[in-house]
N, C-alpha and C positions, 0 to 999 in steps of 0.2 A: 476382391472388394477391400476397401479401406475401412476399418472399424475405428471410430473416434470415441475415446472415453472422455466424457465431460462436455456439456453443452454451454460452457462459458464463452467468453470472448475469443479465446484462442481456438477452441474446438469449432465454433461456428465460422470463424474466419477461414480455417482450413477447408471446411465443407463448401464455402462459397467459391474458393479459388481452385480446388482440385479438379482435374479432368477425369479422375477415376470415379467409379461407383463407390458410394459410401453409406455408412450407417452410423449415426450418433447415439451413444448410450449415455443416459443421464439418470443418476440415482434418485434425484429429487423429482417432485411433481411439477417442476417448472424449469425453464431454461435460465441462463444468466450466471449461475454459480454465485460468487461473491459480489458480482456486479448486478445487484438486485435492489428493488425498491419496495418500501412498505407504505401503504396508504391507510392511515388510521386516524379517526376523529378529526378529520380535516387537515391533518399534517401529511407531508410527503417527505419520507426519509429513505435514504439508501442504507444498505447494510453498514457502510461507513462512507466517508467522504470520497466520492469518485468524480474527479474532474478531468475533462478531456482537453488536451492541448496538442492537437495534431500539427506536426511539422512536415510530414511526408505528403506531398501534393496528391499522390495517388490514393492514399488512404483517406485524406480529407475529402477528396472528390467522391470516393466510393460511399462514404457515410452521408455526405451532404445530399446526395441524390436519393437517399432512402429515408430521410428524416424530415419532419415538419420544421422548416427553418424559422417559421414565425414564432415558434415556442422556444427557440434557443436564445440564451442570454450570454453575451460576451462580457466577461468580468476582468477588470484589471485588479490583480491580487493585492490585498492589503492585509498584512499579518504583523503581529507584534508578540513580544515576550513579556510575561508577567515576572518581574524580577524585583524582589524586596518592596512590594507594595507600589511599584510604579510600572508603567508600560514602556518598553524599549522597542524600537523598530527592529524587525528581523531583516538580515541576519545580525546576530549579536556582535560578531567580530568587526563588522563595518560601522557599528553604531555605538562604540564604547564612549564616544563624546557625550552621549545622553545620560551617562552614569553620574552619580555624585562625584565631585571633583577628585577626592582622594582615590576612589576606585578607578576613575579614568586614568589618573597618573600611574597607578599600579599596573593597569593593563598596558598602557603605552610603554612604560619602562620595560616591562617583561617582554613585550613584543620585540623590542630592539636588543634585549639582552639574552634572548632565547638561545638554546643549543640547537642549531639547525641540522645536526647530524640526523639523517633519515632513520627512523625507527621502523621496525617490522610490524608493529601492532597499531591498531586504530588509536588507542590511547596514546601511544608513543608519538604517532603522527600529530595529534592535537597539540601536545607539548612542543614538538619540534617546529611546527608551523606558526603557532599563535602565542606561545609562551604560557607560563604558569597561571597567570590571573585569568585570561580569557578562557583557558581550558577548564579551570576549576570553578569558575563562576557560572558558566553556562554549558559549554560543549560536552564536558564529561558527565555532569549530573543529568542533563537532558537525555543524552544518548543512552546512558545507563538505564534510565526509566523506559525509554523506547524499546531497547533490545532485551531488557530484563536479564542482563548478563554482564560479566566482567569484560570491559572493552579491550583488555589485553588478549582476549580470546578471538578477536576479530582482526582481519587484515587491515593494513593501513589504508587500502583503497576499497574498503568494504562497501562504501556507498557510491563509488564511481562518480559519474557526472552529477549525481543528485546532491552531492555535498557542496555547499556554497563556499568554495575556496576564495581567498582574497590575500594578496600580498601587502606588504607594508605601505606601498605607494597607493594602492586602491583604498586601503583603510583611511589613510590620511586625507586623500582627495574627498572622501565621503564626509569629512568633518564640515566642509564648506558647501558641497552640493550633493545631496543624497542621491545615490544611484543603487537601489537595492534590487537590481534585476537578478533573475534566476531562470533556470530552464523552463519553469512554468509561471512566468511573470503575468501571463494572462491565460484564461481558460474559458471553455464553453460549458454551459450547464443547461440542461433541458428542464423546463418548468414542471414536467411530470416525472423527473428523476432519471437516473442513469439507466434504468431498464429500457428506456426508449432507444438507446444505442444497441441494446441486445435485440430489440424488435427490428431495428434496421438491418441487423445481420441475418435475422430469420426471414426477412421479407421474400427473398427469392429462392429459399430452400424448400424442398419437398417435405411437408410436415410428416409424411409417412416414413421418412428416413430419419426421424428424430424420435427415439424411444424413451419415454419418461418412465420414472419409477423402476428403472432397470439398473441394477447394481452389479458390477463385475466382481465375482467372487474369487476366481482364479484364472491364471493364464498358463496354458501349456505351450511353452516357448518352442519346443522341438517340433510339435505338430501344428503350430499356428492355430490354436483353438482357444477361444474365450468362453469361459463358463460364467453365466449370469444367474441371478435369482429366478430367471424365467426360461432360459434356453441355452443351447450350445451353438456357438457361431464360429465358422471357419473364416480366417482373414488372410489377405495377401500382405497388407501392411497394417500395423496397429499404431495409432497415434494417440498418445496419452497426454492429458492435461491435468490429471490429478496430482497431488503431492508426490514428488519423486520417491520418497521413502515408502509410500503406500504402494506405488507401482512395483518397486523392488520386492516388497513383501509378497504380493500376490503373484509375482513372476518367479518367486523362490530363487532370487538372485542374491547371494550373500553380499553384505556391505558393512562398512565400519560405522556402527551407530553412534560412536563417540564423536565423529567428526561431521556428521550431517545433523546438525541441531538447529533449533529455531525457538522463537517465543510464541506465545499466543496473546491475543488482544481481546479484551472485553469491551464491546462498544455499546454505549447507551444512546438511544435516540430519545430526546426529551422535548415535550411540548408544554408550554406554560400559558397561563391565562392572561399574561401581560406582555408588553413589548420588551422590557429590559432597557438598560441605559446604553449599551454598546450598539451603535448603528453603523459602524464602518468596518470593523474587522471581519475577515472571512474565517480566520482561525487564530488562536492564541496558543503559544507554547508555554509550558509550565515546568521549569527545571527543578524547582524546590520540592523536597521530600514531604513537606507539610501538605501538599496537594496529592491526592492519589492518582490523578490523571496526568498524562504528559501533553495532551492537546485537547482543546475544545474548539469545535467549529460551529459557525453560525449560518444555518440554512436561511434564516430570516434576513440576513444581510446580503444574500446572493439573490434570492427572490423576495423582495420586500413584502413583509406580512405585518398584520396588526398584533400578532402573537409571536413570542420568542420560540424559535425552533433550533435545537442544538444537537450536535453529535459529540460524544465524549469518549475518549480512548484511554484505556488503562492497560499497561503491559504486565504480563505474568510469565514466569518460567513455564515451559511447556508441560511440566508435571504438576503444576500447582492446582489445588482444588479451589474452585471459585464459588463463593456463596453470593449469588446474584442479589438477593434481598439485602444482605448486609452491605454489599458494595453500592447498591443504589442509595441507601441511607447515607453512607459515607460520601458519595459523590454529591448529593444535594447539600450536605453540610459544607463540603469544600467549595462548591459553587457560590455559596453565600459568603464564605470566608474570602473568596476572591472578588466579591462584589459583582459577580455576573448575575446572580439572582439576589433580589432584595425582598420585595413584598410579593412577587409573583408566585403563584401556586402551580404545582405540577398538575397539568390537565390530562396528559397521556404519556405513555412511555413504552419503549420496546428495547429489547437487548438481543445481541448476537455475539457469540464467541468465534473469532477467526483463529483457527488452529490448523496449520501454521499461519502466522501473520508476517513476521519478518524472519528470514532465514539468517543464520550466523555465518557470514562469509569469511573463510580463512583458506590458506594455501592447501592444507590437507583436505579440506572439504571440496575445493575446486578440483583437485587431482582425483578424488574419489568419484565425483560426479562424472568427470571425463572418462574414467576407467569403466564405470558402470554403463554409461551411454554407449561406449564401444561394444560392450558385451550385449546390450539390448539390440543394437543395430545389426549384429550378426544373426539375430532372430527376427529381423524386419520390424522392430519395435522402436518407436521414436517418441521421446518425451519432450514436450514444448510448454511454453508459458512460464509465468513467474514462478509457480511452484513446481511445474514439470521440469524446468531447467534449474531449479533451486538457486535463484539469484534475486537481485534487486533490480526491477525493471518497471517500465511504464506500460500502460495499456497499449499504446502505439507500438512499443517494442515487441510486445507479445503478438500483435497482429502481423508485424513485419516478419517475425520468426516463422509464424504459421504459413505465410505466403511464400517465403523462401523454401520451406520444406516441400510445398506443392510443386515447385520447379525442379525438385530433385527426384521425387517419386513418380 
């Protein structure tokens, strides 16, 4: 029997496609993991912004056959950056012509005078590809807030295809005709939240094979035994979707803790009694330190509402203590400072801490994950998903990884 730890998107996808008998273990009282939805005081919020942009036809068809199409909204993404009391279109590097004249000249000159020698770190890559001004005005401060770490600790390719690269020619062509496309230029959103995608994955599964409120305490790798808070289970294959470091701990497999690091993110879901002035942005980026958050998203601009509904994301070091009440007060103050909230009053709120949220990708960490995965595989243990593989990936990537594993086992 295949034992699957975690009833999130990756675990449920594996359960759908495997030909083996299976049992899903979920420590919470509900499925979905971080892909979950809160219904509160008339507001619909996800744990954080979860937007689906399926490119694989097989996955798109699988989901579309199991979800109410009439409640799906296709959205052409519109995002901007709050920079020195003005809004600049995203990505920053392709829209420097929207800056004040002297700043635009600085960015353009530095773009052509940059040292293009490839640097091994993420920060070095930003300087090498975009020059001093673009790097220091947006790319470095924003990503430092996002990852809550020194960007010299990340690999140059830490964000992979998710980073909006652009060469000099693209940047200059964008001065005349904006083309701010990206991997998620459009996305699908369900009017009842991201949890509907989880329900689609659950639809054909045997409910008796999904055990809620059951937490894995330890794994006996030699004897293929899982110990939970309720029972002892023998497995043929163990498929884990929990954070990779947690799996290593409960499997008693030694690893280098210094190279497998991550941040955590405090997410506030906020509902107000008024509409607010911004009716077009789906999210806004905030690079400046005077704002505690790095991104603010507008649910009410995706599904039009007569009240403003936001998600707000704040990055922290993984060891930081978080005072939620204090951070809520600071967040409301900064939202007013950014003119997102004016006279609107807070009507409802919810918070969640995602830990881990963004893993810190570097060469040492990649090598350590590879080494540990090989050790786990010798015991028929396979770790998949964004946190299970300790990488930066999309929901579709995680589904494809789960499907691929079912073809092997």
